[in-house]
C-alpha positions as CSV (number, residue, x, y, z in Angstrom):
1,M,-32.8,-20.2,-41.2
2,K,-35.4,-23.1,-40.0
3,T,-37.2,-22.5,-36.6
4,T,-38.0,-25.9,-37.0
5,Q,-34.4,-27.3,-36.4
6,G,-34.3,-25.3,-33.4
7,M,-32.7,-22.5,-34.6
8,F,-33.7,-18.6,-34.8
9,S,-34.7,-16.6,-37.9
10,E,-32.7,-13.9,-39.1
11,A,-35.8,-11.8,-38.9
12,F,-36.5,-12.8,-35.0
13,I,-32.6,-12.1,-34.4
14,D,-33.0,-8.8,-36.2
15,R,-35.6,-7.9,-33.7
16,V,-34.1,-8.3,-30.7
17,A,-30.7,-7.0,-31.5
18,K,-32.8,-3.8,-32.6
19,E,-34.7,-4.1,-29.5
20,H,-31.8,-4.3,-27.0
21,G,-29.5,-1.9,-29.3
22,V,-27.2,-4.3,-30.4
23,D,-25.3,-3.1,-33.4
24,Q,-24.7,-6.3,-35.7
25,Q,-22.6,-4.8,-38.0
26,H,-20.0,-4.5,-35.4
27,L,-19.9,-7.9,-33.5
28,L,-16.7,-8.4,-31.3
29,S,-14.9,-11.4,-32.6
30,K,-14.1,-14.6,-31.0
31,D,-10.6,-13.7,-30.0
32,E,-11.7,-10.4,-28.6
33,I,-14.4,-11.9,-27.0
34,E,-11.6,-14.2,-25.3
35,R,-9.0,-11.3,-24.8
36,Q,-12.3,-9.3,-22.7
37,T,-12.9,-12.2,-21.2
38,V,-9.5,-12.7,-20.0
39,K,-8.9,-9.4,-18.9
40,M,-12.2,-9.4,-16.5
41,A,-10.8,-12.8,-15.1
42,Q,-7.9,-10.9,-14.2
43,Q,-9.5,-7.8,-12.9
44,A,-11.7,-9.9,-10.6
45,I,-8.9,-11.4,-9.4
46,A,-6.9,-8.6,-8.5
47,R,-10.2,-6.7,-6.6
48,K,-10.1,-10.1,-4.6
49,R,-6.1,-9.9,-4.3
50,I,-6.5,-6.2,-3.4
51,K,-9.0,-7.4,-0.4
52,V,-7.2,-9.8,0.8
53,F,-3.9,-7.8,1.6
54,A,-6.5,-5.1,2.9
55,A,-7.9,-7.0,5.5
56,M,-4.4,-8.6,6.9
57,S,-3.4,-4.6,7.8
58,V,-2.3,-4.3,11.2
59,W,-3.8,-0.7,12.1
60,P,-3.5,1.2,15.0
61,G,-5.6,2.0,18.5
62,G,-8.7,0.2,17.7
63,N,-8.1,-1.8,15.0
64,I,-10.6,0.5,12.4
65,P,-9.6,1.1,9.0
66,L,-7.9,4.7,7.8
67,H,-8.5,6.3,4.5
68,F,-7.4,8.9,2.6
69,Q,-7.3,10.2,-0.9
70,F,-5.0,12.9,-2.8
71,S,-8.1,15.5,-3.2
72,S,-8.6,15.4,0.9
73,W,-5.2,16.9,1.4
74,Q,-5.6,20.5,2.5
75,V,-2.6,22.7,2.3
76,D,-4.2,25.3,3.9
77,K,-4.5,23.5,7.6
78,Q,-0.4,24.7,7.2
79,D,0.7,28.0,8.1
80,N,3.6,26.9,5.0
81,H,1.0,26.5,2.1
82,E,3.9,26.4,-0.1
83,L,5.6,23.4,1.5
84,A,2.4,21.9,2.0
85,K,1.5,22.0,-1.5
86,S,4.8,20.8,-2.3
87,L,4.8,17.4,-0.1
88,G,1.2,16.8,-1.6
89,K,2.7,17.1,-5.1
90,Q,5.8,15.1,-4.5
91,A,3.7,12.1,-2.7
92,Y,1.6,12.1,-6.2
93,Q,4.6,12.0,-8.3
94,L,5.7,8.9,-6.7
95,A,2.6,6.8,-6.5
96,I,2.1,7.7,-10.4
97,R,6.1,6.7,-10.3
98,M,4.8,3.2,-8.9
99,E,2.5,2.5,-10.8
100,K,4.9,1.0,-13.2
101,T,8.3,0.7,-10.6
102,S,8.3,-0.3,-7.2
103,L,10.1,2.3,-5.2
104,N,11.0,2.8,-0.9
105,V,9.8,5.5,0.1
106,I,10.2,7.3,3.6
107,M,8.1,10.3,5.2
108,S,10.1,11.8,8.1
109,G,9.1,14.5,10.8
110,D,6.7,15.4,13.8
111,K,3.4,14.0,14.5
112,G,0.2,15.0,13.1
113,T,2.0,17.0,10.1
114,G,0.3,14.5,7.3
115,K,2.9,11.7,6.9
116,T,0.4,9.0,7.4
117,S,-2.6,10.6,5.2
118,L,0.2,10.9,2.1
119,A,1.2,7.1,2.7
120,L,-2.5,6.4,3.0
121,A,-3.0,8.6,-0.5
122,I,-0.1,6.6,-2.5
123,M,-1.8,3.4,-1.6
124,D,-5.1,4.5,-2.5
125,Y,-3.9,5.9,-5.8
126,L,-2.1,2.4,-6.5
127,S,-5.2,0.4,-5.5
128,D,-7.0,2.1,-8.6
129,K,-4.5,1.0,-10.6
130,G,-4.5,-2.5,-9.9
131,Q,-2.3,-2.7,-6.9
132,S,-2.4,-4.7,-3.2
133,G,-1.9,-2.4,0.1
134,M,-1.3,-3.1,3.1
135,F,-1.0,-0.7,6.2
136,V,1.3,-2.0,9.4
137,S,1.3,-0.1,12.2
138,T,5.1,-1.1,13.9
139,A,3.7,-0.4,17.8
140,E,1.0,-2.5,17.3
141,L,3.1,-5.0,15.5
142,A,5.4,-5.2,18.4
143,S,2.4,-5.5,20.5
144,L,1.4,-8.7,19.2
145,I,4.9,-10.0,18.9
146,G,5.0,-9.7,22.5
147,Q,1.6,-11.1,22.6
148,Q,3.0,-14.6,20.8
149,Y,4.2,-16.4,23.3
150,E,1.3,-16.5,25.6
151,L,-1.8,-16.5,23.2
152,S,-1.2,-19.3,20.5
153,D,-3.8,-17.9,18.4
154,V,-1.8,-14.5,17.8
155,K,1.1,-16.7,17.0
156,A,-0.7,-17.8,13.7
157,R,-1.8,-14.1,13.3
158,L,1.4,-13.2,13.1
159,T,2.5,-15.7,10.2
160,D,-0.4,-14.6,8.3
161,I,0.7,-11.3,8.3
162,E,4.3,-11.7,7.8
163,R,3.7,-13.6,4.7
164,A,1.4,-10.5,3.7
165,M,4.3,-8.1,4.1
166,T,6.4,-9.9,2.0
167,E,4.1,-10.3,-0.6
168,V,2.1,-7.0,-1.0
169,D,2.4,-4.9,-3.5
170,V,2.3,-1.6,-1.2
171,L,3.2,-2.1,2.5
172,I,2.9,0.6,4.5
173,L,5.4,0.9,8.0
174,D,3.5,3.3,9.7
175,D,5.5,5.1,12.5
176,F,8.0,3.4,12.5
177,G,10.9,3.8,14.8
178,T,8.0,4.0,17.8
179,E,8.2,0.6,18.6
180,G,12.1,1.4,19.9
181,G,10.9,4.0,22.6
182,M,10.3,7.9,23.0
183,K,13.2,10.2,21.2
184,Q,14.6,10.8,24.7
185,D,14.7,7.2,25.2
186,I,16.3,5.5,22.1
187,K,16.8,2.0,22.8
188,P,17.4,-1.5,20.4
189,V,14.3,-3.3,19.5
190,R,13.5,-6.5,20.4
191,R,15.1,-9.1,18.9
192,D,11.9,-11.3,17.8
193,M,10.8,-7.6,16.3
194,Q,13.9,-7.2,14.8
195,T,14.5,-10.8,13.2
196,L,10.8,-10.5,11.5
197,M,11.3,-7.0,9.9
198,Y,14.5,-8.5,8.5
199,R,13.0,-11.2,7.0
200,V,10.4,-8.7,5.8
201,A,13.2,-6.4,4.1
202,N,14.9,-8.9,2.6
203,A,11.7,-10.7,0.9
204,R,10.9,-7.3,-0.6
205,V,14.3,-6.4,-2.8
206,D,15.7,-8.0,-5.8
207,F,19.3,-8.7,-4.9
208,E,19.9,-9.1,-8.6
209,M,18.6,-5.9,-9.8
210,N,19.5,-4.1,-6.4
211,T,16.2,-2.7,-6.5
212,P,12.8,-2.8,-4.7
213,R,11.2,-6.2,-5.1
214,R,7.7,-4.3,-4.0
215,S,7.1,-0.8,-2.8
216,T,7.4,0.5,0.7
217,I,6.9,3.3,2.6
218,I,7.8,4.5,6.0
219,T,6.1,7.1,8.0
220,T,8.6,7.8,10.9
221,N,8.7,10.6,13.8
222,N,12.8,9.5,14.2
223,S,15.6,10.3,11.9
224,V,17.5,7.6,10.3
225,S,20.6,7.7,12.4
226,E,18.0,6.8,15.3
227,L,16.6,4.3,13.1
228,K,19.4,2.7,13.4
229,T,19.9,3.2,16.8
230,M,16.9,0.5,17.4
231,Y,17.8,-1.7,13.9
232,N,20.3,-3.5,12.6
233,D,22.2,-1.5,9.7
234,K,21.4,-3.8,7.2
235,L,18.0,-3.8,7.8
236,I,17.4,0.0,7.5
237,S,19.5,0.0,4.3
238,R,16.9,-2.3,2.8
239,L,14.0,-0.1,3.5
240,V,15.2,3.5,3.4
241,P,15.7,4.8,-0.4
242,K,18.9,7.1,-0.8
243,P,17.4,9.4,-3.7
244,T,15.9,12.7,-2.0
245,S,13.0,12.4,-4.8
246,Q,11.7,9.1,-2.0
247,Q,12.3,11.6,0.6
248,L,9.3,13.2,2.1
249,A,10.7,15.5,5.0
250,F,7.7,16.8,6.9
251,L,10.0,19.7,8.9
252,N,8.3,22.8,10.5
253,M,4.9,22.2,9.9
254,K,2.1,22.0,12.9
255,D,0.1,19.3,14.3
256,V,-3.2,19.3,12.4
257,R,-4.8,16.5,14.5
258,G,-6.3,18.4,16.9
259,I,-6.2,16.0,20.1
């Protein structure tokens, strides 16, 4: 190659390749470069999507995000180590299944027993696999629904939240049922909350295949019969899974929050 023609000599190319550790005998083909470029673009889109949906989460209290990984699950915090270990294993196995198949999962039991932690661990695991996740405290959501009639910005935010809830890959409905009152005084949830939740539940079901279109994880202190007292049966049937493998019962476990 002639440098006078604006091109580099082979000797120059060889020297630069050697300095930068480039193996010219194993350069990528044009097709492989295109495939890798497309893959990188898809990964960038997935990362952006994950951030967008995470930002739409409705966190409890001071709207401070919560995080938890399976590696942080400590079975020795519970008196029944075997049960705690079994619940952690069951949640992990569900996370693996949810990589390829959308599932509904319910975690029920007393407060402070680790339901939210394992739900977050599943979402964290799937986020690493490229799935978007969104956390919604149903008590906070109910509060926003009540505020929308006085605050226009809240109404606009609710529109965005509902859309995100219908489209996100993994939706956590945390403390589901709290919005229906205390166990001693359970009553039907307000109609506008019921309507919103019903629209979300419908959007997350593939009615042609009769399977979840996207994964939903419920954590609750209530029984299914109590949830049916608060919500329409059709809504509960769309959210609560029937297979026992997708039901995690945190029974006879102690509150480990320490507060």
